LOVEXMI-989102 format. One line per field, with one value per residue (C-alpha): residue number from 1; residue in three letters; chain; x, y, z. Coordinates in nm, 2 decimals. Layout:
<recs>
seq: [NUM, ...]
type: [ALA, ...]
mol: [A, ...]
east: [X, ...]
north: [Y, ...]
up: [Z, ...]
</recs>
This chain:
<recs>
seq: [1, 2, 3, 4, 5, 6, 7, 8, 9, 10, 11, 12, 13, 14, 15, 16, 17, 18, 19, 20, 21, 22, 23, 24, 25, 26, 27, 28, 29, 30, 31, 32, 33, 34, 35, 36, 37, 38, 39, 40, 41, 42, 43, 44, 45, 46, 47, 48, 49, 50, 51, 52, 53, 54, 55, 56, 57, 58, 59, 60, 61, 62, 63, 64, 65, 66, 67, 68, 69, 70, 71, 72, 73, 74, 75, 76, 77, 78, 79, 80, 81, 82, 83, 84, 85, 86, 87, 88, 89, 90, 91, 92, 93, 94, 95, 96, 97, 98, 99, 100, 101, 102, 103, 104, 105, 106, 107, 108, 109, 110, 111, 112, 113, 114, 115, 116, 117, 118, 119, 120, 121, 122, 123, 124, 125, 126, 127, 128, 129, 130, 131, 132, 133, 134, 135, 136, 137, 138, 139, 140, 141, 142, 143, 144, 145, 146, 147, 148, 149, 150, 151, 152, 153, 154, 155, 156, 157, 158, 159, 160, 161, 162, 163, 164, 165, 166, 167, 168, 169, 170, 171, 172, 173, 174, 175, 176, 177, 178, 179, 180, 181, 182, 183, 184, 185, 186, 187, 188, 189, 190, 191, 192, 193, 194, 195, 196, 197, 198, 199, 200, 201, 202, 203, 204, 205, 206, 207, 208, 209, 210, 211, 212, 213, 214, 215, 216, 217, 218, 219, 220, 221, 222, 223, 224, 225, 226, 227, 228, 229, 230, 231, 232, 233, 234, 235, 236, 237, 238, 239, 240, 241, 242, 243, 244, 245, 246, 247, 248, 249, 250, 251, 252, 253, 254, 255, 256, 257, 258, 259, 260, 261, 262, 263, 264, 265, 266, 267, 268, 269, 270, 271, 272, 273, 274, 275, 276, 277, 278, 279, 280, 281, 282, 283, 284, 285, 286, 287, 288, 289, 290, 291, 292, 293, 294, 295, 296, 297, 298, 299, 300, 301, 302, 303, 304]
type: [MET, ASN, ASP, LYS, THR, ASP, LEU, LEU, ALA, ILE, GLY, HIS, THR, ALA, PHE, ASP, TYR, ILE, ILE, GLN, ILE, HIS, GLU, PHE, PRO, GLN, PRO, ASN, SER, SER, THR, ALA, ILE, LYS, ARG, MET, ARG, THR, LEU, PHE, GLY, GLY, ALA, ALA, ALA, ASN, VAL, ALA, VAL, VAL, ALA, SER, ASN, LEU, GLY, LEU, LYS, SER, GLY, LEU, VAL, SER, ALA, VAL, GLY, SER, ASP, PHE, VAL, GLY, SER, GLU, TYR, GLN, GLU, LYS, LEU, ARG, ASP, LEU, ASP, ILE, ASN, MET, GLY, TYR, LEU, ILE, LEU, ILE, GLU, ASP, GLU, LYS, THR, PRO, THR, ALA, PHE, VAL, MET, THR, ASP, SER, LYS, ASN, ASP, GLN, ILE, SER, TYR, PHE, TYR, TRP, GLY, ALA, ALA, ALA, TYR, PHE, LYS, ASP, SER, GLU, THR, PRO, ASP, ASN, ALA, ILE, LYS, ASN, SER, GLU, ALA, VAL, HIS, LEU, ALA, THR, GLY, ASP, PRO, THR, PHE, ASN, HIS, ARG, CYS, GLY, LYS, ARG, ALA, TYR, GLU, TYR, GLY, LYS, LEU, ILE, SER, PHE, ASP, PRO, GLY, GLN, ASP, LEU, HIS, MET, TYR, SER, PRO, SER, GLU, LEU, LYS, ASP, VAL, LEU, LYS, ILE, CYS, ASP, ILE, LEU, PHE, GLY, ASN, HIS, HIS, GLU, ILE, GLY, ARG, ILE, LEU, GLU, THR, LEU, ASN, LEU, ASP, ILE, GLU, GLY, LEU, LYS, SER, PHE, GLY, PRO, GLU, ILE, VAL, ILE, LYS, THR, MET, GLY, LYS, ASP, GLY, SER, ILE, ILE, TYR, ALA, ASP, GLU, GLU, ILE, GLU, ILE, ASP, ALA, VAL, VAL, ARG, ASN, PRO, PHE, ASP, PRO, THR, GLY, ALA, GLY, ASP, SER, TYR, ARG, ALA, GLY, PHE, MET, LYS, ALA, TYR, LEU, ASN, GLY, GLU, SER, LEU, ASP, THR, CYS, GLY, ASN, PHE, ALA, SER, ALA, VAL, ALA, SER, PHE, VAL, VAL, GLU, LYS, GLU, GLY, CYS, GLN, THR, ASN, VAL, PRO, THR, ASN, ASP, MET, ALA, MET, GLU, ARG, MET, LYS, GLU, ALA, LEU, LYS]
mol: [A, A, A, A, A, A, A, A, A, A, A, A, A, A, A, A, A, A, A, A, A, A, A, A, A, A, A, A, A, A, A, A, A, A, A, A, A, A, A, A, A, A, A, A, A, A, A, A, A, A, A, A, A, A, A, A, A, A, A, A, A, A, A, A, A, A, A, A, A, A, A, A, A, A, A, A, A, A, A, A, A, A, A, A, A, A, A, A, A, A, A, A, A, A, A, A, A, A, A, A, A, A, A, A, A, A, A, A, A, A, A, A, A, A, A, A, A, A, A, A, A, A, A, A, A, A, A, A, A, A, A, A, A, A, A, A, A, A, A, A, A, A, A, A, A, A, A, A, A, A, A, A, A, A, A, A, A, A, A, A, A, A, A, A, A, A, A, A, A, A, A, A, A, A, A, A, A, A, A, A, A, A, A, A, A, A, A, A, A, A, A, A, A, A, A, A, A, A, A, A, A, A, A, A, A, A, A, A, A, A, A, A, A, A, A, A, A, A, A, A, A, A, A, A, A, A, A, A, A, A, A, A, A, A, A, A, A, A, A, A, A, A, A, A, A, A, A, A, A, A, A, A, A, A, A, A, A, A, A, A, A, A, A, A, A, A, A, A, A, A, A, A, A, A, A, A, A, A, A, A, A, A, A, A, A, A, A, A, A, A, A, A, A, A, A, A, A, A, A, A, A, A, A, A]
east: [-3.00, -2.92, -3.09, -2.92, -2.68, -2.45, -2.50, -2.74, -2.63, -2.92, -2.88, -2.69, -2.49, -2.34, -2.08, -1.81, -1.63, -1.32, -1.17, -0.81, -0.79, -0.54, -0.78, -1.16, -1.27, -1.43, -1.79, -1.82, -1.47, -1.33, -1.01, -0.81, -0.87, -0.55, -0.70, -1.04, -1.15, -1.49, -1.52, -1.76, -1.91, -2.21, -2.23, -2.42, -2.22, -1.91, -2.00, -2.12, -1.81, -1.57, -1.77, -1.78, -1.42, -1.35, -1.56, -1.91, -2.19, -2.33, -2.65, -2.72, -3.08, -3.00, -3.21, -3.03, -3.09, -3.07, -2.70, -2.62, -2.77, -2.49, -2.22, -1.88, -1.99, -2.30, -2.07, -1.81, -2.09, -2.19, -1.83, -1.81, -2.16, -2.32, -2.71, -2.85, -3.20, -3.34, -3.21, -3.49, -3.45, -3.56, -3.55, -3.60, -3.34, -2.98, -2.77, -2.69, -2.36, -2.12, -1.88, -1.64, -1.36, -1.05, -0.79, -0.43, -0.52, -0.74, -1.07, -1.34, -1.68, -1.89, -2.21, -2.46, -2.71, -3.00, -3.13, -3.31, -3.24, -3.51, -3.76, -3.66, -3.93, -4.22, -4.05, -4.14, -3.97, -3.75, -3.91, -3.75, -3.42, -3.42, -3.56, -3.28, -3.00, -2.79, -2.74, -2.86, -2.67, -2.85, -2.62, -2.66, -3.04, -3.37, -3.48, -3.81, -3.72, -3.44, -3.68, -3.91, -3.64, -3.48, -3.85, -3.87, -3.53, -3.59, -3.91, -3.72, -3.48, -3.21, -2.85, -2.90, -2.63, -2.69, -2.47, -2.66, -2.32, -2.37, -2.75, -2.78, -2.93, -3.24, -3.34, -3.56, -3.50, -3.81, -3.69, -3.34, -3.44, -3.67, -3.39, -3.15, -3.43, -3.38, -3.04, -2.75, -2.47, -2.43, -2.14, -2.03, -1.74, -1.64, -1.85, -2.18, -2.17, -2.13, -2.42, -2.64, -2.56, -2.64, -2.95, -3.11, -2.94, -2.77, -2.42, -2.29, -2.43, -2.78, -2.77, -2.67, -2.96, -3.23, -3.07, -2.76, -2.53, -2.24, -2.14, -1.86, -1.65, -1.42, -1.17, -0.95, -0.56, -0.66, -0.82, -1.15, -1.32, -1.59, -1.83, -1.99, -1.96, -1.64, -1.46, -1.22, -0.94, -0.85, -0.55, -0.55, -0.35, -0.14, 0.07, 0.08, -0.27, -0.35, -0.72, -0.96, -1.27, -1.43, -1.22, -1.54, -1.74, -1.43, -1.42, -1.76, -1.75, -1.43, -1.58, -1.92, -1.71, -1.52, -1.83, -2.04, -1.73, -1.77, -1.46, -1.40, -1.46, -1.12, -1.03, -1.34, -1.18, -0.84, -0.94, -1.18, -0.87, -0.66, -0.90, -0.94, -0.57, -0.60, -0.87, -0.70, -0.39, -0.57, -0.79, -1.15, -1.35, -1.34, -1.00, -0.78, -0.99, -0.81, -0.88, -0.94, -0.59, -0.45, -0.63, -0.56, -0.18, -0.17, -0.37, -0.11, 0.17, 0.02, -0.03, 0.34]
north: [-2.97, -2.83, -3.06, -2.90, -3.16, -3.17, -3.54, -3.78, -4.15, -4.40, -4.77, -5.00, -4.91, -5.25, -5.42, -5.56, -5.91, -5.86, -6.21, -6.28, -6.64, -6.80, -6.94, -7.00, -7.37, -7.60, -7.70, -7.96, -7.84, -7.56, -7.33, -7.18, -6.79, -6.58, -6.30, -6.18, -5.80, -5.65, -5.31, -5.06, -5.05, -5.05, -4.90, -4.58, -4.52, -4.56, -4.29, -4.08, -4.11, -4.05, -3.74, -3.61, -3.66, -3.47, -3.19, -3.24, -3.20, -3.57, -3.75, -4.10, -4.28, -4.65, -4.93, -5.02, -5.28, -5.22, -5.33, -4.99, -4.76, -4.67, -4.83, -4.70, -4.69, -4.47, -4.24, -4.22, -4.11, -3.85, -3.74, -3.66, -3.45, -3.70, -3.62, -3.96, -3.80, -4.03, -4.34, -4.61, -4.82, -5.19, -5.27, -5.65, -5.70, -5.68, -5.41, -5.55, -5.75, -5.84, -6.11, -6.02, -6.29, -6.20, -6.44, -6.38, -6.30, -6.02, -6.18, -6.13, -6.33, -6.17, -6.27, -6.04, -6.05, -5.78, -5.79, -5.45, -5.37, -5.62, -5.32, -5.10, -5.18, -5.10, -4.77, -4.40, -4.21, -3.96, -3.67, -3.39, -3.54, -3.58, -3.20, -3.06, -3.23, -3.09, -3.45, -3.78, -4.12, -4.43, -4.72, -5.09, -5.14, -5.25, -5.16, -5.07, -4.82, -4.69, -4.60, -4.41, -4.21, -4.18, -4.07, -3.82, -3.68, -3.64, -3.45, -3.21, -3.15, -3.31, -3.46, -3.82, -4.07, -4.46, -4.74, -5.08, -5.24, -5.63, -5.58, -5.54, -5.91, -5.80, -5.55, -5.69, -5.55, -5.30, -5.20, -5.12, -4.96, -4.72, -4.62, -4.54, -4.30, -4.08, -4.09, -3.83, -4.06, -4.44, -4.59, -4.97, -5.18, -5.36, -5.67, -5.46, -5.22, -5.52, -5.72, -5.39, -5.35, -5.73, -5.73, -5.42, -5.54, -5.19, -5.06, -4.74, -4.50, -4.68, -4.65, -4.31, -4.22, -4.27, -4.29, -4.13, -3.87, -3.99, -4.38, -4.46, -4.80, -4.88, -5.15, -5.17, -5.14, -5.08, -4.74, -4.62, -4.51, -4.20, -4.23, -3.88, -3.63, -3.80, -4.12, -4.02, -4.30, -4.23, -4.41, -4.58, -4.41, -4.72, -4.70, -4.96, -5.18, -5.40, -5.48, -5.36, -5.35, -5.02, -4.89, -4.86, -4.66, -4.41, -4.35, -4.27, -4.04, -3.87, -3.82, -3.67, -3.44, -3.30, -3.30, -3.11, -2.85, -2.78, -2.96, -3.12, -3.49, -3.58, -3.39, -3.56, -3.91, -3.84, -3.73, -4.01, -4.21, -4.06, -4.10, -4.46, -4.53, -4.43, -4.66, -4.97, -4.92, -5.07, -5.31, -5.19, -4.96, -4.66, -4.75, -4.50, -4.22, -3.92, -3.56, -3.35, -3.20, -3.55, -3.65, -3.35, -3.35, -3.73, -3.65, -3.40, -3.62, -3.91, -3.66, -3.52]
up: [-0.19, -0.55, -0.77, -1.08, -1.23, -1.56, -1.60, -1.49, -1.50, -1.48, -1.44, -1.19, -0.88, -0.77, -0.54, -0.75, -0.67, -0.89, -0.92, -1.10, -1.23, -1.46, -1.73, -1.72, -1.64, -1.85, -1.78, -1.45, -1.34, -1.13, -1.12, -0.87, -0.78, -0.74, -0.61, -0.52, -0.40, -0.32, -0.47, -0.60, -0.92, -1.15, -1.50, -1.39, -1.04, -1.22, -1.48, -1.19, -0.99, -1.26, -1.39, -1.04, -1.01, -1.34, -1.22, -1.35, -1.12, -1.14, -1.01, -1.00, -1.04, -0.93, -0.73, -0.42, -0.13, 0.23, 0.25, 0.04, 0.34, 0.58, 0.35, 0.28, -0.07, 0.02, 0.19, -0.12, -0.32, -0.07, -0.02, -0.40, -0.38, -0.61, -0.62, -0.48, -0.40, -0.68, -0.58, -0.56, -0.22, -0.24, 0.15, 0.13, -0.14, -0.19, -0.39, -0.73, -0.72, -1.00, -1.01, -1.29, -1.36, -1.55, -1.69, -1.78, -2.12, -2.00, -2.12, -1.91, -1.81, -1.56, -1.36, -1.24, -0.97, -1.03, -0.67, -0.61, -0.98, -1.07, -0.96, -1.21, -1.45, -1.21, -1.05, -1.09, -1.38, -1.21, -1.37, -1.16, -1.20, -1.58, -1.60, -1.39, -1.57, -1.88, -2.03, -1.94, -1.95, -2.02, -1.87, -1.80, -1.65, -1.73, -2.12, -2.02, -1.73, -1.97, -2.26, -2.03, -1.89, -2.23, -2.35, -2.07, -2.17, -2.51, -2.44, -2.22, -2.51, -2.31, -2.46, -2.43, -2.44, -2.44, -2.33, -2.30, -2.23, -2.11, -2.08, -2.46, -2.49, -2.27, -2.56, -2.82, -3.15, -3.13, -2.77, -2.90, -3.20, -2.97, -2.76, -3.05, -3.21, -2.93, -2.82, -2.94, -2.86, -2.86, -2.67, -2.70, -2.73, -3.08, -2.99, -2.88, -3.16, -3.41, -3.22, -3.26, -3.62, -3.69, -3.49, -3.65, -4.00, -4.06, -4.12, -3.91, -4.15, -4.18, -3.77, -3.76, -4.03, -3.79, -3.43, -3.28, -3.45, -3.28, -3.24, -3.04, -3.07, -2.80, -2.88, -2.57, -2.62, -3.01, -2.92, -3.04, -3.32, -3.32, -3.60, -3.68, -3.97, -4.04, -3.90, -3.61, -3.49, -3.14, -2.99, -2.66, -2.39, -2.27, -1.94, -1.68, -1.76, -1.49, -1.45, -1.77, -1.56, -1.55, -1.86, -2.07, -1.79, -1.74, -2.11, -2.15, -1.84, -1.99, -2.32, -2.19, -1.96, -2.26, -2.46, -2.25, -2.23, -2.60, -2.71, -3.05, -3.12, -3.12, -2.82, -2.63, -2.76, -2.67, -2.32, -2.26, -2.34, -2.10, -1.84, -1.90, -1.88, -1.51, -1.44, -1.58, -1.38, -1.05, -0.98, -0.98, -1.15, -0.89, -0.76, -0.96, -1.09, -1.20, -1.15, -1.47, -1.44, -1.42, -1.73, -1.93, -1.84, -1.95, -2.27, -2.38, -2.30, -2.52, -2.80, -2.81]
</recs>
C-alpha cells in the first residue's frame, strides 16, 4: 500500500440517520417523521470522500466499531482508494452514529452517539499517517486527540486545517487556543466562528494574529467570507437545494483541493461553493459528490 496522501482527515466516520420533519417538537411532545434514511457520514470521512472524488489522494483516521467491518461503507471507502490503514477498530463498540433532523425551514438539530470515537482520547497518535501526508485536516473529534495530531503535524511542517464543527463545545478555551495556534486554516459556520471569537474575547484580526492565517466563515445560502490579507466575499452557488447536511464538509474538501493545487483564495472559495452546491441537491453527505470536472464547470457557469 502507498501510504503517501495529499490530505489526511482526522475525526469522525459515522452512520447517519437523516430525518425530515415539519417542525421540531416542544419538550414532552412528539412530531411525525416525514422521511428517514440511513446514509454514510462523519465529518472526517465526508472530507476524505469528497476530496478523493475531486482527485486528491486522501487518508482517514477514525475510530470505528465492529459494525463497520465488512459494511457497504467500508467497501465504498475502499473503492475510492482512501487510505484506511490507520483506522482505530473498537470491536466491542458501535461506529459513531448521527441522528440529523431537518425541519421545513432547513434548520437542523443533531444527536450524536460517539460509540467507538469515545476511545480517541487514549488512542495512539498516527505518526506515520501524518508524516506521509501533505496536509492534515482536523475535523470533529476528541479535542485531546486532535491537539496531539495537530501538534505532530506542526512538528512535521504540514499544512493544518481545523474545523471543530459541532464538537466546538467540547474544547475548553485553553484547548481551543492551543489548536488554533498551530493551524493554518480555520473553517467554521457563522455560529461557530462567532462562538470562537466570543470564547477567546477576540475579533477576526486578533484571532489571525496568533493563530490561523486564513479564517473561513460559511453562511449557507448567503455564501462565505474568507479572512486573510484581505476580506474576500464568496457567493453561494445555488441550484436545487434539498438537504443542507454535508454542505460544510464538502466546502472544506473543495477548498483544500483548490488550495493544495495552488489556486488563489477567491478561486478556492468559488470552487468550494460549487462543490457544496452538488451535495445539497440530494439527501445525505455523500450521495451526490461531484468530480473535479463537474465542479469546475459549475463554478465557471456561476462566475459568468
